[in-house]
C-alpha positions in Angstrom: 62.8 49.6 38.7 65.5 47.0 38.6 67.6 46.1 41.6 70.4 48.5 40.9 68.1 51.5 40.6 66.3 50.6 43.9 69.7 50.2 45.6 70.8 53.6 44.4 67.5 55.1 45.6 67.8 53.4 49.0 71.4 54.7 49.4 70.2 58.3 48.5 67.4 58.2 51.1 69.8 56.7 53.7 72.3 59.5 53.0 69.7 62.2 53.4 68.4 60.8 56.7 71.9 60.3 58.0 72.9 63.9 57.1 69.8 65.2 58.8 70.0 63.3 62.1 73.6 62.3 62.5 75.7 65.2 61.3 79.5 64.8 61.2 81.3 66.7 63.9 85.0 67.3 63.7 86.7 66.8 67.0 90.3 67.9 67.7 92.2 65.8 70.2 94.7 67.8 72.3 98.3 67.1 71.5 99.1 65.9 75.0 96.5 63.1 74.8 97.8 61.6 71.6 99.4 58.2 72.2 102.2 57.7 69.7 103.6 54.3 70.5 101.5 51.2 70.4 102.9 50.0 73.7 102.1 53.2 75.5 98.9 52.6 77.4 96.7 55.3 78.9 98.0 54.3 82.4 101.6 54.7 81.3 100.8 58.0 79.7 99.3 59.2 82.9 102.3 58.0 84.8 104.5 59.8 82.4 102.8 63.1 83.2 103.0 62.4 86.9 106.7 61.7 86.6 107.2 64.9 84.7 105.3 66.9 87.5 107.5 65.2 90.2 110.6 66.1 88.2 109.6 69.8 88.0 109.0 69.8 91.8 112.5 68.5 92.6 114.6 70.4 90.0 116.6 72.5 92.5 116.4 70.2 95.5 119.3 68.3 97.0 119.4 64.5 96.6 118.5 63.9 100.3 115.3 65.9 100.0 112.0 63.9 100.2 110.7 65.3 96.9 113.8 64.1 95.1 113.5 60.6 96.6 109.9 60.5 95.6 110.8 61.4 92.0 113.5 58.8 91.8 111.3 56.0 93.2 108.4 56.9 91.0 110.7 57.2 88.0 112.3 53.9 88.5 108.9 52.1 88.8 107.6 54.0 85.7 110.7 53.0 83.6 110.4 49.4 84.7 106.7 49.2 83.7 107.4 51.0 80.5 110.2 48.5 79.5 107.9 45.6 80.4 105.1 47.0 78.2 107.6 47.5 75.4 108.9 43.9 75.6 105.3 42.5 75.7 104.3 44.5 72.6 107.3 43.3 70.6 106.9 39.7 71.8 103.3 39.9 70.5 104.4 41.2 67.2 107.1 38.5 66.8 104.6 35.8 67.8 102.3 36.8 64.9 105.1 36.0 62.4 106.4 32.9 64.0 
């Protein structure tokens, strides 16, 4: 056998062993866990869900209610961190090309 035939034989054996012991498994990631933007970290994603939950709690509350104040405080901090993450991401992209 020459080198090419041995390589093909090795690849065939490797494929059969891989198929036998390490079968492919298709995993579906739930839609709510897909991160769409590169600057959106897992922590920001979790904060986004928390902010949405706080919003739903204070929908029909007056502005002086404690739940509304909690939502506005949390939302302001979340938006500030989100904007910082966005700026950092774009600065990194621009630094690559400069």
